[in-house]
KOLKEKOL-154345 format. One record per residue (C-alpha): residue in one letter; x, y, z negated. Coordinates in steps of 0.5 Angstrom, whole numbers, plus 500, padded with zeros to 3 digits. Example, Ala and Ser with C-alpha at 12.3 -4.5 7.8 and 13.67 -1.06 7.14 Angstrom:
<pts>
a525491484 s527498486 
</pts>
This chain:
<pts>
m812821649 y816824643 l816817640 h818814647 i824819647 f827817640 r826810642 p833807642 d836802647 p836795645 d844796646 s845803643 l849805637 l843806633 s840799635 r847796633 r848799627 d841797625 a842789627 g849789623 s847792617 a843789611 a842795608 g838798614 f844803616 g841806622 e835810620 r832815625 w834821621 s841820621 p843823627 l839829626 l843830619 m849829622 l848835627 v849840620 w856840622 t855844628 f854850624 w862851624 i862852632 f858858631 a861860625 t868860626 p868866631 l863870627 l868869621 e875870625 a873874630 p867878630 d869883634 t869878640 f861878639 p858877644 h863874649 w864868646 l856867645 w854865652 p859859654 t858856647 l850856648 a851853654 s856848652 f852846646 a846845650 v850840654 f853837647 l846836645 v845831651 l851827650 y850827642 y843824644 l846819649 c851817644 y846815639 f840812643 g843811650 p846804652 h853802649 r856802655 w855810656 l858811649 l865812651 w864817657 c859821652 a865822647 l870824653 g865829655 m865832648 a872832648 a872835655 l867841652 a872842647 v878843651 a873847656 v870852651 t876853646 p879859650 f872862649 n871860641 p876856637 g870853633 a869848639 q874844635 g868841632 y866838639 a873834639 i871832631 y865829634 a868826640 c873822635 a867820631 f864816637 l870814640 a871810633 f865805636 c868804643 g873798645 t877794640 p879798633 r886799636 q883802643 a879806638 l885809635 w889810641 a883814644 m882818638 s890819638 v890821645 t884826645 l887830639 a894830642 v891833649 y887838645 s893840640 v897841647 e892846649 w891849642 l899850641 f902851648 v897854652 l892858648 h898860642 y893859637 r895859629 w897851628 a894851621 y887851624 l889845628 v892841623 s885842619 a881840625 v886834627 l886831620 v878832620 g878828626 y882822624 t878822617 v871822621 g874817626 t877812621 i871812616 n867810622 l871805624 m871802617 i863802617 r864799624 l868793621 k864793615 h858792620 r861786623 r863783617 e856783615 a854780621 e859774621 l857773613 k849773615 l851767621 s855764616 h849764611 e845761617 e850756618 v850753611 r842753611 r843749617 l848744615 a844743609 a838742612 t841737617 a845733611 e838733608 r835730614 e840725614 r839723607 i832722608 g833717614 r838713610 d833713603 l827711607 h831706611 d834703604 l827704600 l823701605 g826696610 h827691605 t820692602 l816692608 s820686610 l818683603 i811685604 a811682611 l814675608 k809674602 s803676607 e805670612 l806666606 a799667603 n796666610 r799659610 l797658603 w790660603 e787653606 r791649601 d792653595 a788658594 a791660587 a798660590 a796665595 r792669590 r799670587 e802672593 v797677594 q798680588 d806680589 v804684595 e800689591 r806690586 v811690591 a807696595 r806700588 e813700587 a814702594 l809707593 a813710587 q820710590 v817714596 r814719591 r821719588 a825720594 v820726596 s821729589 g828729591 i827732598 r823738595 a829740590 a833741597 g831748598 l833751592 a840747592 a841750599 e839757596 l844756591 a850754596 s848760600 a848765594 r855762592 l858764599 l854771599 l857773592 e864770593 s865773600 a863780596 g868779591 v863777586 q865770581 f858766581 d857760576 y851756575 e848750572 w843747576 t839740574 p835737580 v828737578 a821735581 l817741583 p811742588 p813745595 e810752593 a813753587 e820750590 t820755596 a818761591 l824760586 a829759592 l826765595 a827769588 v834766588 r836769595 e833776593 a837776587 a843774590 t842779595 n841785590 i847783586 q851783593 r848790595 h847794588 a850791582 r857792583 a858787579 t864782578 h861776575 a854773576 c851766573 l845762574 r842756569 g836752569 r833750563 v826747561 e824749554 a817749550 g814746556 a816752561 l821752566 n825758564 l830761570 e835767568 v839771573 r845775569 d850780572 n855784569 g854790573 r852797572 g844796570 g840802569 d833803571 l830799577 v826803582 p821797585 g822796592 t819791597 g824786595 l822786588 s815787589 g815781594 m818776589 r813778583 e807777588 r810770590 l811768583 a805770581 a801766586 i805759582 g803762575 a810764574 s812771570 l818775572 s821780567 i827785568 d832787563 a837792565 p840796560 r845802563 g852800564 a851793561 g848789567 t842786569 c838780567 l832777571 r828772567 i823767571 v818763566 l814758570 p809754565 l809746567 p804741567 q803737560 p806731561 g801725562 a802718565 d804720571 a806727570 a812725565 a815722571 s815728575 a815734570 p821739572 a826741567 p826748566 l831752569 d835758567 i839762572 c844767571 t846771577 a848778578 q843784579 p836782581 a832784587 h830791588 
</pts>
């Protein structure tokens, strides 16, 4: 029952924050922590007018019970209720202030939630009207001192504006996520088109040639066995060449995953104000190795954007001493890293393909992430497919 009550509606403010923030903003404990400021609703009359106790206590307790219900619905209820709940808090402020000046806290909470209602312009207007109505009551109806009103108005506008900025930030993050998905989709579409063209160019002519030579060999079989044998040998040679061409095409297809992640990383970082440079030479890798490296690049770029506070990142790849060396470097804050699911998952994926991961993060001097993937010793066939080691420099590594 308890878990069901504190399960947010799919369209609630908490659910929207969870979906819109890459950092997992909407933690379930944040609403409880924000209640700490209600302390002033009870502390203000005790500090400013202790002789009025307990006349203000019972209206305040009753209003506070209503406030908690509205506060719960603002976070966990459907978004269509948010405006009405925020206006309910503003009404509580107007109703309770004659008994308790500390009720100005209700007006501040109302501004905090109004920031998430309507368009940004409409949210600012709603906060302005709420504070204007409350100011009229405070100054011209109750004749309270204006100094306390100024602090309430400033705090209300400040909290509301901060929440409005958070809302706009989440929207930009959601749009950026859609942009990344579009980049990957376009890269996949372009790769499918390239594969179709390559297969048509590679196999169309070759298969036609095989068909013609097979037909010719069949005709010569009875009259000139030696000539027929030569044609069959030509068919075998052409078929082997076609097989080699298909293998080279497949090697190019495998490199597309990492190339798409590099393009996506550039989009992510440069959208966050981080200059991103990379040097990348397409190499043939097994599919599992290609996937692990692509995910490592994605995780590294994501953590640069979230944690590094960097202005520049670089990625390069080189083959040295029979190993693929991949290095990711940034000029961010560096410092000790706390292992998280991203970094742990990266280590596990790289270990599964026989690669090692090391991180150097001196405080104030950026972070360098290095991946070393041993390559097979070049042989007759391996020499053609062995990848050149990669060196990647990017911003702050995954946490």
